[in-house]
C-alpha positions, 0 to 999 in steps of 0.5 A: 372695128377695134381689135382686142384690148389686151393680149390673149395669154398663151395659157388662155389660148392653149386652154381653148385648143385643148379639146381640138384633137383627133378621135379614133374612129369606132370600129366594129367586127365584120360578122362574116370574116371578123375583120375590123371595119367601119360601122354601116359600111361594106367590109373591105376584106370580104365585101359583106354587108347586111347578110349578103355579099355586095362587092367582090373582095380585093383578095379574090381579084 
């Protein structure tokens, strides 16, 4: 299978890679302790999820 007919320029290559970057994860505030946490997950600070304590928090151990 043949390769490219002409060399791909650095500008064209870099334009393609311009959108290849990391994004900041969306964080929400825990309703119980007001710490930042990932949405739809147990709060790592207090162990609270959907109106009840699911796991013991690390600070209580």
